[in-house]
C-alpha positions in Angstrom: -24.2 -38.7 71.9 -26.2 -38.0 68.0 -29.3 -37.2 69.7 -27.1 -35.1 72.5 -25.3 -32.8 69.1 -29.1 -32.5 67.5 -29.9 -31.2 70.5 -27.3 -29.0 70.3 -28.0 -27.3 66.6 -31.4 -27.1 67.4 -30.5 -24.3 70.6 -28.0 -22.3 68.6 -31.1 -22.7 65.9 -33.3 -20.4 68.8 -30.8 -18.7 69.7 -30.0 -17.6 66.0 -33.4 -16.7 65.5 -33.6 -14.9 68.7 -30.8 -12.6 68.4 -32.2 -12.0 65.1 -35.7 -10.7 66.3 -33.7 -9.0 68.8 -31.6 -6.4 66.2 -28.2 -7.9 67.1 -27.5 -9.9 64.3 -24.4 -9.4 62.5 -23.3 -9.4 58.9 -23.3 -12.9 58.5 -27.4 -13.7 60.1 -28.1 -10.8 57.3 -26.6 -12.3 54.8 -28.6 -15.8 55.3 -25.7 -17.9 56.0 -24.9 -19.3 59.2 -21.6 -18.8 60.8 -19.3 -21.7 60.5 -19.1 -22.6 64.3 -22.7 -23.2 64.3 -23.6 -24.8 60.6 -24.6 -28.4 60.6 -22.6 -31.0 58.8 -24.7 -30.7 56.0 -24.9 -26.3 55.4 -21.0 -27.4 55.8 -21.2 -29.6 52.7 -23.4 -26.7 51.0 -20.6 -24.4 51.9 -17.8 -25.8 50.5 -19.7 -26.8 47.5 -20.5 -23.0 46.8 -16.6 -22.3 47.1 -15.0 -25.1 45.3 -18.0 -23.5 42.5 -16.9 -19.8 42.9 -12.8 -20.6 42.7 -13.5 -22.5 39.7 -15.8 -19.6 37.8 -13.0 -17.3 37.7 -10.5 -19.9 35.8 -13.0 -21.1 33.5 -13.5 -17.3 32.6 -9.7 -16.8 32.3 -9.9 -19.8 30.2 -12.8 -18.3 27.9 -10.6 -15.3 27.6 -7.4 -16.6 26.3 -9.1 -18.8 23.9 -10.9 -15.7 22.5 -7.5 -13.3 22.6 -5.2 -16.3 21.6 -4.1 -16.0 25.0 -2.6 -19.5 26.1 -1.7 -20.2 29.7 -1.0 -17.1 30.0 1.7 -16.3 27.6 1.5 -13.4 25.0 2.4 -14.1 21.7 5.7 -12.3 19.9 4.2 -9.7 17.6 7.1 -9.6 14.8 7.0 -7.0 12.1 5.0 -6.7 9.6 7.1 -7.5 6.3 5.4 -5.6 2.7 6.1 -4.6 -0.5 4.7 -1.4 -1.9 4.4 -0.8 -5.5 2.6 2.2 -7.3 1.8 3.4 -10.8 0.6 7.3 -11.3 0.0 9.4 -14.5 0.0 13.5 -13.9 -0.4 15.4 -16.4 2.0 19.0 -16.4 2.3 21.8 -18.7 5.9 21.4 -19.2 7.3 17.9 -19.0 11.1 18.5 -18.8 11.3 21.2 -15.7 8.7 18.5 -13.8 11.1 15.5 -14.9 13.5 17.3 -13.0 11.2 18.3 -10.2 9.8 14.7 -9.6 13.7 13.9 -9.0 14.9 16.1 -7.0 11.8 15.3 -4.5 12.6 11.3 -4.4 16.2 12.2 -3.7 15.3 14.5 -0.5 13.2 11.6 0.5 16.4 9.1 0.1 15.0 7.5 -3.0 17.1 7.4 -6.2 15.9 6.7 -9.7 16.2 3.3 -11.2 14.5 3.4 -15.4 13.8 6.5 -16.9 11.7 6.8 -20.8 11.7 10.6 -22.3 10.0 11.6 -25.6 10.7 15.1 -26.1 8.9 15.4 -29.7 7.7 18.9 -28.2 6.4 20.9 -24.9 2.8 20.2 -25.8 3.3 16.8 -26.5 6.2 15.7 -24.2 6.3 12.9 -22.1 8.1 10.7 -19.8 7.9 7.3 -18.2 10.1 6.9 -14.3 10.6 4.6 -12.0 11.4 5.6 -8.8 12.5 3.7 -5.7 11.2 5.3 -2.6 12.2 4.4 1.4 8.9 3.0 2.8 8.4 5.3 5.8 8.3 8.0 3.0 6.2 6.4 -0.1 3.6 8.2 1.2 4.3 11.8 1.1 6.3 11.5 -1.8 3.7 10.2 -3.7 1.1 13.1 -2.1 4.1 15.2 -3.9 4.3 14.3 -6.9 0.3 14.1 -7.4 -0.3 17.7 -6.3 3.0 20.2 -7.1 4.0 18.2 -10.1 0.7 19.5 -12.1 -3.4 17.7 -12.5 -3.2 13.9 -11.5 -4.9 11.8 -13.3 -4.9 8.3 -12.2 -3.6 6.6 -8.9 -2.9 2.7 -8.8 -1.6 1.2 -5.7 -0.4 -2.3 -4.1 0.8 -3.8 -1.5 2.1 -7.7 -0.4 2.3 -9.1 2.7 5.6 -11.0 2.8 5.8 -11.8 6.7 5.8 -15.4 5.8 7.8 -15.6 2.5 10.7 -13.6 4.5 10.5 -15.7 7.7 10.8 -18.9 5.5 13.8 -17.6 4.1 15.5 -17.0 6.8 14.7 -20.3 8.3 16.1 -22.2 5.7 19.0 -20.2 5.7 19.7 -20.9 9.1 19.2 -24.6 8.4 21.5 -24.5 5.7 24.2 -23.0 7.8 24.0 -25.5 10.6 24.0 -28.3 8.3 27.4 -26.5 6.3 28.9 -26.7 9.7 27.9 -30.1 10.4 29.7 -30.8 7.0 32.8 -29.6 7.6 33.0 -30.9 11.2 32.8 -34.3 8.9 35.6 -33.5 6.6 37.6 -32.9 9.1 37.3 -36.6 10.4 37.0 -38.0 6.7 39.8 -40.7 6.9 39.4 -42.0 3.4 39.8 -40.5 -0.3 36.4 -41.4 -1.0 34.5 -39.7 2.0 36.6 -36.2 1.5 35.2 -36.9 -2.3 31.9 -37.5 -1.4 31.5 -34.8 1.5 33.5 -32.6 -0.8 30.7 -32.6 -2.9 27.7 -32.5 -0.5 29.5 -29.5 0.8 29.6 -27.6 -3.1 26.0 -28.2 -2.9 24.8 -27.0 0.0 27.0 -23.6 -0.8 25.4 -23.0 -3.7 22.3 -23.9 -2.0 23.3 -21.4 0.7 23.8 -18.5 -1.3 20.6 -18.6 -3.3 19.3 -17.9 -0.2 20.9 -15.3 0.3 20.0 -13.9 -2.7 16.6 -14.2 -1.9 16.6 -12.7 1.3 19.0 -9.9 0.3 16.3 -9.2 -2.7 13.3 -9.2 -0.3 15.3 -6.9 2.3 15.4 -4.4 -1.0 11.7 -4.7 -1.7 10.6 -4.4 1.8 12.7 -1.6 2.6 12.0 0.4 -0.7 9.0 0.9 -2.6 8.2 1.0 -6.3 6.3 4.0 -7.6 6.4 4.3 -11.6 5.7 8.0 -12.4 3.8 8.9 -16.4 4.5 12.7 -17.4 2.5 14.0 -19.9 1.7 17.5 -21.5 -1.2 19.3 -22.1 -2.4 18.2 -25.2 -0.6 14.2 -25.0 -4.0 11.8 -25.1 -3.6 9.3 -22.4 -6.2 6.3 -22.3 -7.3 4.6 -19.5 -7.7 1.1 -19.3 -10.7 0.8 -17.6 -12.3 3.0 -20.7 -11.5 0.2 -22.9 -14.9 -1.5 -24.2 -14.9 -5.3 -24.0 -16.3 -7.7 -25.9 -17.1 -7.2 -30.3 -16.7 -3.4 -30.0 -13.4 -3.9 -28.4 -12.0 -6.5 -31.2 -14.0 -3.6 -33.7 -11.5 -0.8 -32.0 -8.7 -2.6 -32.0 -8.8 -3.6 -35.6 -9.4 -0.3 -36.4 -6.2 0.8 -35.2 -4.2 -2.0 -36.2 -6.0 -1.0 -39.8 -5.0 2.6 -38.8 -1.2 1.9 -38.1 -0.6 -0.5 -40.9 -2.0 2.8 -43.4 0.4 5.1 -41.5 3.3 2.7 -41.4 2.9 1.6 -45.6 2.9 5.4 -46.4 5.7 6.4 -44.5 7.5 3.4 -46.3 6.5 4.6 -49.8 7.3 8.4 -48.8 10.5 7.1 -48.0 11.2 5.1 -51.6 9.8 7.8 -53.5 12.6 10.3 -53.8 14.7 7.2 -54.4 11.9 5.8 -57.5 12.1 9.7 -59.0 15.9 9.3 -59.2 16.3 6.0 -60.1 13.6 6.3 -63.1 16.1 8.2 -65.7 18.8 6.0 -65.1 16.5 2.7 -65.4 14.6 3.6 -68.5 18.5 4.5 -70.4 19.8 1.1 -69.3 16.4 -0.7 -70.6 16.6 1.9 -74.4 20.1 0.7 -74.8 19.0 -2.6 -74.4 16.6 -2.7 -76.8 18.7 -0.9 -79.4 21.5 -3.3 -79.4 18.7 -5.7 -80.0 17.4 -4.3 -82.7 21.3 -3.7 -84.6 21.9 -6.6 -87.3 24.6 -8.9 -86.9 27.9 -8.0 -89.1 28.2 -10.3 -91.9 31.3 -12.9 -91.6 33.6 -12.8 -95.2 33.5 -16.0 -96.8 36.6 -18.1 -96.4 38.9 -19.2 -99.9 38.9 -23.3 -100.3 42.5 -24.2 -100.9 43.1 -27.0 -103.7 45.2 -29.5 -103.0 48.6 -30.2 -104.9 
């Protein structure tokens, strides 16, 4: 039987060669792969191995793509919105500070923001200055910043900072949910308390958890406010106001020498101001002081008044 099968296989191979020579070979013959019905047991094993490797290759490729792209088991990770706190400071030189302050307030109000702090020095139109702190919606922050720097005058400096607090916000929310669940469990336990001691212990624990819950709620509210509203500090200066840039400050010995000279000048100005304030009082009070001194000296030079002798009394 074995020789008979080998004979059939040899006959089939010869037939295939004759068909190829006559040009009647099919697509399977052109590819060099024998049909499954005419293949030997060895060729069937090789074909099965190739099919298995072909099936495994797309799966391995998908696994490598999942590791490179962060996809595990075909599940896309949820995209969480980033929570960012924006802060900035800007210095603008304006022709007139007071109208520029009003215009800045109007620009921020139109964008949905508000003024949180203001310091102004109206010593004159040319030397006046103002420091304004605005709270601006995050979506309008870039637009308002551009308008303030372009419409109020000449922008001298701009500093910006962005802090991503997404993980902090998620941590506070998670702790808040855990605190709420723990508080609910304690309240259920309070209903099942039997003795006064158990009631007091549970109430004490509830009070502590409520305090923690209120603290977490305050943190959540503050983070929500900071991420929803950006903070922009605007400094407006007059045409001749001197603005010192911290980047231009010398360091080392020259920086210390400059700081010492500025301190000496400041002390001299303060001392002269104090002397100028006291001088009118000294001029007015000097004649009065001289009069008091003269009267005291005159009393000291006056001789003492002699006392009359007392008569001696004789005994009877």
